[in-house]
N, C-alpha and C positions, 0 to 999 in steps of 0.2 A: 745817511741818505739811502733810501730803499730803491732797488731797481724796479723797473716797470713790471717785471715778471712776478713780483711778490705782491700778494694781495694783503695789504695792511689791515683791511677790515676783518680778516679772519685770523690774524696772527694771535697766537696764544703763547703762554710760557713754554719754553723748550723748543719752539719753532725756529728761533734764531740759530740754534746750533744746527738744526737740519738745513737751514738756509746756507750756513757756512759750509757744510758738507757738500751741498749741491754746487756751490761756487768753486770749491776746491777740485771736485771731480771735473767740472766744466773746464777749469784751467788746465788740468792734466790732459784732457782730450782735445784741447784747443777749440772749444766751442763756447757758446754763451750759456749762462744758467737758464735762460728762457728756452733754449733748445732742449734741455733735459725735462722740463715740465710741459713742453709743447707736445702735441700729438704728431710727432714726426717718426717715420718708420725706417729711415735709413740706418744701417747697422752701426755707424759711428755714434748715432744718437741713442739707439736702444741699448747698446753695450754700456755706454756712459750712464744711462738711466738705471740700468740694472745694478751697476756698481754703486751708484748713489743710494739706491733703495736698500741694498745690502748693508752699506756703511751706516745709513741712518737707522736701520733696524738694530744692528749690533752695537752701535756706539751710543745710541740714545735709549734703547730698549722701549721705544715708543710702540704703541699698538699699531696693527695693520690699518685699522680705521683712521687713526690720526695721520699716519703717513699717506694714506689714500687722499685725505683732504689736502695735504700739503702738495703732493705730486699731481693733484687733480685727476685722479684715477679711481677705479673701483678697488676695494681692498683685495679682491682676488688677483688683480693685476700686480699688486705689490707682492703678494705671496709668490706669484709666478716669477717676478723679477728677482726676488731674493734667491729662489731656488735655481734660477738660471745662472746667477753669479756664483753661487756655491758650486755648481757643477763645473763652471769654468775654472774655479780655483782647484778643483780636483782633476782637471784635465779631461773632463768628459763633457757631454752635451746633455742638457736636461730635456727629457721627452715627457710630454703630458700624456697621461693615460686617459682614454675615453671612458666616460661613465656609461653605464648601461642605460638605455632609454626607457626600460621598464615595459616595453611593448610585449615581451613574452612573460610578463609577470602573471602568475596564476591568480593573483588577487585583483586583477584589473576588471573593470566593469564590462559586462557583455551586453549585447543588444537583446538577448533573450529574456533578461530580467531574472534569470535563475541563479 
């Protein structure tokens, strides 16, 4: 029997194992599996979500795009979650670096047309 948090219409081969990982992590953190895939931002949910993302990536070797579909997130969010959990394992905190906006790029278009 599937839980309400699992979208049976998009289930594909290999998703069952990721679903099991999500359920195991939810049990460990004393939350529901639906809390891991929900868009909740409390630390107890995000930490659990990052661990589930990391485990799913390393135990299933699924692509970031596939995990994004399962976790109902963008693939870049999965990358960020995996990196956050890896930093936690190393006893550090992951810090995102800002990309340059390209505003001072010498190849940018100018209003003079030159």
